[in-house]
Each structure stands twice: as structure tokens, then as C-alpha cells.
C-alpha positions in Angstrom: -30.1 18.0 45.2 -28.9 19.0 41.8 -30.2 22.2 40.3 -30.6 23.4 36.7 -31.6 26.7 35.1 -33.7 26.2 31.9 -35.2 28.3 29.2 -38.1 27.9 26.8 -36.0 25.9 24.3 -35.8 23.1 26.9 -39.5 23.1 27.8 -40.5 23.2 24.1 -38.5 20.0 23.5 -40.9 18.3 26.0 -43.8 18.9 23.7 -42.3 19.1 20.2 -41.1 15.6 19.2 -39.1 16.8 16.2 -36.7 18.9 18.3 -33.0 18.0 18.4 -31.8 16.8 21.8 -35.3 16.0 22.9 -34.3 13.0 25.0 -31.9 15.2 27.0 -34.7 17.6 27.8 -37.0 14.7 28.7 -34.3 13.4 31.0 -34.3 16.8 32.9 -38.1 16.6 33.1 -38.0 13.1 34.5 -35.4 14.0 37.1 -37.5 17.1 38.1 -40.7 15.1 38.5 -38.9 12.4 40.5 -37.5 15.2 42.7 -33.9 14.4 41.8 -33.4 17.8 40.3 -34.6 21.3 41.1 -35.4 23.5 38.1 -35.3 27.3 38.0 -36.2 29.6 35.0 -36.5 33.3 34.2 -40.0 34.7 34.8 -40.4 35.2 31.1 -40.6 31.4 30.7 -44.4 31.1 30.7 -44.7 33.7 27.9 -41.9 32.2 25.8 -43.3 28.7 26.1 -46.8 29.7 25.1 -45.5 31.8 22.2 -43.3 28.9 21.0 -46.2 26.5 21.1 -48.4 28.9 19.1 -45.7 29.4 16.5 -45.2 25.6 16.3 -48.9 25.2 15.7 -48.9 27.8 12.9 -46.1 25.9 11.3 -47.9 22.6 11.5 -45.6 21.0 14.1 -48.3 20.6 16.8 -52.0 20.3 16.8 -54.1 23.0 18.5 -55.6 20.5 20.9 -52.2 19.4 22.0 -51.2 23.0 22.8 -53.9 23.2 25.5 -52.8 20.0 27.1 -49.1 21.1 26.9 -49.9 24.4 28.6 -51.9 22.8 31.3 -49.1 20.2 31.9 -46.4 22.9 31.9 -48.3 25.1 34.4 -48.9 22.1 36.7 -45.2 21.5 37.0 -44.9 24.7 39.0 -41.3 25.4 38.0 -39.7 28.1 40.1 -39.6 31.3 38.2 -37.0 34.0 39.0 -38.0 37.6 38.5 -35.8 39.4 36.0 -35.7 42.5 38.2 -33.3 40.6 40.5 -30.7 40.3 37.7 
């Protein structure tokens, strides 16, 4: 199985349609959901994604209701988080 390490910029592209290279990020998500790809990320990912969504909402890029749906969907993906202490 293929593996990829992602950061918050990739995850935010899943929810912010105006982001550049959004289709590439969606492709990674599709492969992950279909179990063709295993995704890993630093443990800070959850905080960075939530912060990015809140900032995007303040800038008018995403509606507040959509943030709650995005966070729920993100958490349900259960991406494997790697503790930074191991680095």
C-alpha cells in the first residue's frame, strides 16, 4: 500500500474550494477512503486544521455551519497522527 505524510495545508484543501491544487488533495483523500493509500500526519494536525478553518471563516471563505461539518468529517477519517516527541 502506498503511504503519504500530509500537513494541514492538504486537509484544508478538502474543505476550502478556492485553494490551489485542491483536486490533487481530493485525489489523496479519495485514495485514502478507498484504502489505496495510508496517510500519516504530525500530531499537531488537528489543531492546525481547526485553526485554519476558523481563520478561513473570519476571512469569509467558509461559513460557520460548514466548519462544524468539516471538523466532524475530518475527525471521522481517523488519520494516523505521529507524536512529535518521536522526532
